[in-house]
N, C-alpha and C positions, 0 to 999 in steps of 0.2 A: 300515447305514447309515453313512454319515460325514456329519461335518459342515464344513462351508465358511466362513471368516470372511468377510467383507465390510468390507472395510477404507477408511479416505476418502483416496483419490487424491488424490497431488500434483496440485495445479493451475498451480505455479509456481514460480520460482526460490525467491522474495521472500513466498511465503505460507506462511505452519503452520500456520494453522486454519480451518474452513469453520463456516457455518451452516448447521444444520438447518430447510428451511423447512417442507416438508411431506413426511411419506410416503403415499407409493403404494400400500404393503403395508401390511398387518397379520401381528402372527401367526397363522401359521396357515394364512396363504395361501399358493398354489401359485405358483413364479414360472420363467421358463422363463429358456435364459441369453440375456442380452444386454439384457433386458427392465428395464425403468425399475422402480427400486425406492423411490427418493428425489429430489426437489428441494435441492440446497443452496445457499448463497451465500459470497460473497468480497468483499473489499474490491474487487474488478474484475468479475466478470463471473458468474451466476443460471446453474447447469448443473447436470444431471441423472448421478444415479450409477446405471448399470445393475448388472445382478444380475453374477456372475462362474461362477453355476453353475446348474443344474436343480432345482429341490426345492422341498423347504417352509418357509418363516422362522417358524424355532421361537425365536426373540429377535429381540427390538428391544430394543437397549443406551441408546439416545439418545428424549430426544421432543423433538419439533420448539419451536423456537428454543434448542437449547443452543448452544453454541459448542465444536466437535470439533477436537482436533489433528490435524492429518495425521499419517494414518498407522496411528489409532485402530482399533480392532474398533468396527463399529457397530451388526452381525445376524448371529448367524447363522442358514444353510439347511442344511436335512437335505436329502441327494442320498439319490439309489439304489444309487449305489457301494459296493461292499464294505470293510470297513477291514481290515489285514492284522491288527490291534490291534485288535479290537473295543472289548476288556472295558477295556482301558487308557485309553483316551480318554476317556469320556465321565467317569468318575473323577477323574484330572488338569484336564478343563478347569474345571470350578468352583473345584475348591480357588485353581489358580493366576491363575486369571483373576475370584476373588471381590469384587474391590475396584472390579470393572467392571459386573461384571452388572447391578445397577442402581445406577446412577449417579447418580440424585435422588431417590433415597429412602436409600440408605446413603451419604452423602455426610457427613453429622452422626457418625454414629455410628463408620464407621471412619478417621476424620479423624488420630484419635491414633495408629493401628497403621499405617496406609497411608505417614504422618510419616516416621515413626520407623528405618524399615528403608531407606528411602534414603540419609539423612544420617548412618547408622552409616556406611556404605560409603564416602562421600563421594563417588559419582559418579554422583548423583541430577543429571535432563535439567533444565535448565530454558530455557524459547523466548528467542529475541531480543529480544520485549518485554520480559519479567520483566528479562532483563541489564539492558537500557535504564535502567527504572525503576529498577533497584537505584544500577548508577552515577550517576545523577541526585539520588537521593536521600542519595545517600554508604552504603547498602548496603554491609557485608563479606561478603563467601563465606561468614563462619563463623555471619552473619545466616541468609542464604539456608540454610542447611544444618540452622541450628534452628528455620524457620518451617516451623509445618504447613501443610498443602496439601491443595488441596480437590480437586488432580487426577484423571486416571489414575495408578496405583501413589503416589499422592503427592505427583502432584507441584502445585509451586509455579504455582496461576495471576492471570494478570492483577489477579482482583479479592480474589484473597488479598493478592499486595504491597501494591495500595493498602488494604487496608484496615488491613495492619499499619503502614503509615507514619501513614495518617492517626492511627493509635491513638497511635504512637509521640509524633507533632505534638502530640495531645491531652494526652497523659502530661506533654509538655515544658510546655507553656501553662498545667497548672494549677500545677507548681513553682512557675514566674514569678510564677502569682499569688499563690499564697497564699508567697512569700519575705516575709522582713521587708526584705529589701534590694532592693525591687524599682525601677526604672527607668521615671520617666514620663517620658510624651513630652511634648511643648511645650502642646497643647492638653488635655491631663491633670495639667498641676501645677495649674489651679484649685481642681482635684477632690480634690487630693490628701489632704484627710480623708477626703472620700466611701472614697478609693483603698485608703486604711490601714482603714478599717471593713470591706472588703469582702474584704481579707487577713486578718486578723483570724478573722471569718468562717471562710473557705475552710478555715482553720490546724483550727477547732475543727471540720470538717466529715467524718466516717465517711464511708469506700471505698464504702460505699452511694451513697452522696450524693456523691462524685466524678463523678460521670457529669453530673451539673446545671451545671459550669464549662463543658465538654465543647461541648452544648450550647449553650450562649451566645456560646461563641468560633465555630462554625461560622454562627451565627445570619448577618450580615452577608452573607454568602456564600449566602443563599436568602432574603432580602428586599429587593425592589426598590421604590424610589420613584418617583413620575412614572403617568404613562398609559404602560405598558410592553405587550406582548403575550407570550409566554412560548412558546416550539416547541420541542418536544423531537426531539432531530436523531434520524433514520430510519436503519436497519442501515447503508445502506449508507453515509451521511455520517458514522457513525460511525468506519465501519472506514478510511476515506479519510482520518478528520481522524491515527485511531494511524499511518496508515501517513506522511504528511508529517513528522508528528514524529518518527517514526523517523529519518528519510531525516533532516533536521535533525541529528539526534545522531548519527547514525552517520557522516554526509559535511561535513566544514567546507568551504562551498561559496564560490564565488570567480564575478563575475557581467562578463564582458567584454563591450564594445558594440561594433557597427560600422554604416554604413550602406551602403549599394549603389544605385546609380542601376540600375536595372528597365528603361529604358523601351522598350530591343528586343525585351527578354521581351514585355511587355505587347504589345507595337505586332505582333511575331509571333503571340501566342494569339490576338488580334482575328481575326488576318488570317486563318488556319487553324481556330478553333473550329467552324463550319457545319460544315467540311468535312471535320473529322476526324469529329465525331458524327457524320455520314451514311454515311460509310465504316466507322467502327469501331465504330461501335453504341453509345458510352457518352459523356463527355463530357469533356472538355478542362480538368481546372482549375490551378490557381495550385500546388497540392500535389506532384501529381509532377512539376512542373519544380524545385522546390524540393527534395524526393527526390534524385532526380539530381543534383542540386548536390551534395548532401551525400554520396551515398553518393560521389561522385570523392575525395572529399576523404579521408572515412576511408581512400584505400586511402592513400592519403599520409600520414594522421598516426594510426595503426591503434593509438597509446597509448588515442586517444578511444573505441577501441570495445573496450571491456575493462570487466573489475571487481575489485574487491578480496578477495583469503581470505587472513586475518590479514595476515602480512609478505610474500603473492604476490601478482602481478599475474597475472589470467588474461587472458589476450589473445584475443577472441571472431574464430577467421578469417571465421566467417557474418553477415554485415552482415542484420541485421535489423533495421529499420528503423522503431517504433512512434509514431502517430501520434494524438494526441489529438483524441477525438469525444465530439460532447455526446449526452447522454443523454436519453431524453423528459421525463424527470424534471429538467434540470438540472445533474445531475453527469455529470462527463466520464469516461471511459474511455480507455484505450490500446490499441485493438491494433495489431498488428503483420503489415508485410509481410513474410513470410519470405524471405530468400535476394534483398532487394532488386537487389544488382548482377548479377545473374544476369539480370534484369530490360527489355527497354525500352520508352521512354516511352510506345507503348502498353497493353504489361504493365502498368505502373507505375498507368496512369491506370486500370485496371478494375480491378486492386484494390484502389486508393483509394475507389474510388467502390463500388465489392463492401462494402467492409469499411466505411464511412461509413453505407453505407442500411440495412446490417445490424446494426448500436448506435442507430440512430435507430427500428427496428422492431422492438427487444430479441431480434435472431436471431442474437446475435456467441455463436459455440461457445467454450468454455474452453479449446480449443488455438488461436483468437483471439487470443489473449491473451497466449500464453505466448511465452515465446524471444525479447524482444527484446534488442538490445544497446545500443542508439541509441534517444532518442525527439525527435520533433520534433513543436513545439505552433506553431498558427496564431492568437495575439494577437491579429492584423490583423482574424478574423473579427470579434470583437465590436468592433471600434471603437479597439482599443488601437494607439497607436504602437511601445508598446516595454512587454517586461516581463522579472520577473528566476523564472523559475519555480525548480521545486524538483524535484532529480534525482529519478528512478525507479530507486527503488533493485532489482537490485542493480549498476543501473550508473553510468557518471562523471560521464555531462554527456548534456543538453538543451539544444537549441536551440529559440528563440524568434523567428518572424518574424513584423513589424508591420504595421501597415494601409501600402496603398501609398497614395503622396500625389504630386499635384503641387504643385511649389516651384518657385521662381527659383533656379536652380545656374551658380554659374564652371566654364564648360565651356575647357576650354584645350587649345585647338591650332597648328600650326604658325605658325598667323599668328598669332596673339595668342588673348587672351582674352576673352570671350563669354559675357553671359547668357541663357540657354534657359531652357523647362520642361520641367521634366523630372517623370520618376515616377521618386520618392527611394521608400524602404523604410528601416527600421532592422532588425538581427537583434542579439541577444544571447544567449549562451549561458551557464550555467550549469557548472559542472564541479569536481568533486572533487578539491580543491588536497592533499589527500594523495599523490598520482601524476600530478596534471595539473598543470604549472607555468602559470603566468601566461604564462612565453613561450609555452609550445607554445598554451596556450587560445586567446591571441589570434591568436596567425597560422594557424591554424584556421580561426578566424570570419573570419579577414580574404581565405583562402584562398578560401572560399564566396560573397563578397559580391563576388571575383572572378569566378569562376564566372560568380554572378549576371549581372554586369556584360556581358562577354565574350560574353553567349549571341550565338547566329549567325543573326541577322534570316534569314536566308534557308533555313535548316536545311531538308531533308524528316524527314517521320513516317511 
């Protein structure tokens, strides 16, 4: 008999962990090759994990709602295949993976042992989220190395570092409160005598009682006055929030704005939309027309279709356009049109409509949201004239199109200027200023606007 490890699959470039939603199999159950074993969720999409072997599940290493790093062993399957060294493997597996055999039950008892080994050799793994929090809070590498970790192989998790930061701040606050040289704000000046008395009391408190000031310090953040409603973030909203914060911490955002007269584009779509749907079996919206213009300009400015890896710029030869789409619960997701530069307008329209429908009906697959190299979001769908979108990491640019509005505009002609009613639209693009300079970002955006303004009203589809 052989033991096959089932690992948490990689779901995308920027995804480092996934949450176990539901186990569809339990220990002792038989499983077929490619049969679904569990359902998982990331900040982008829910998905299913199939079995990589046929056999019997001998061990489930995580419980439902556990957050699991990508690449971690989540279950073990006993197959009917013979092992070349059968006696050695069973003896080795429990020893090597002792820290992950029962993550939930052994977390605290093994914390000290699992944390000291990695820190001793200086080769400890830290997720990008942990490193970002450490940088933001001013935590040095030596502090990270000494920090106990409750994750697999003693890794420091988000929970670990947040607890460390909270305890560090509480200790610092206690020192300030207990200091005879406490500096009071103007609002506290009138209560100086009372504050001095509290400081003296704090000095006389034992170490056991020191937990009380920490509770008092944190109390204002959990106390709300007035008529309020408190809503707990759902799992996806928490993940989206982390993703947005990481993007801001990673990329210095700059946003450029432009305006386009899209009258020709609007009139052309109005003229052909019925015939287009009748002939092609799908609707023609503005989105594929915008994507078509973006793709043309990416070919002229490939730097916006890239990512950053340390000191290296990775230019992506494939042009995979992500488009923000709404989920039934109101959250946004970014399905990806792969190789958009190889599709004609009909192909783009069908891809856009299919992905949008799947998003609305919760039918997107994990591969549908992977591999994006540039993102477009249509804030005009919600009535906004313009927006300042946040970059979808690890990309370096995201373009937003606003609502199309009729406005009086000055038209320049060979015979002089005139005022006419035109269909106008604002465009905005946020880009990573580490590698996309303002001149390149603004020029690219202007090029997209020009593509839309010069749309051929007589074109065939």
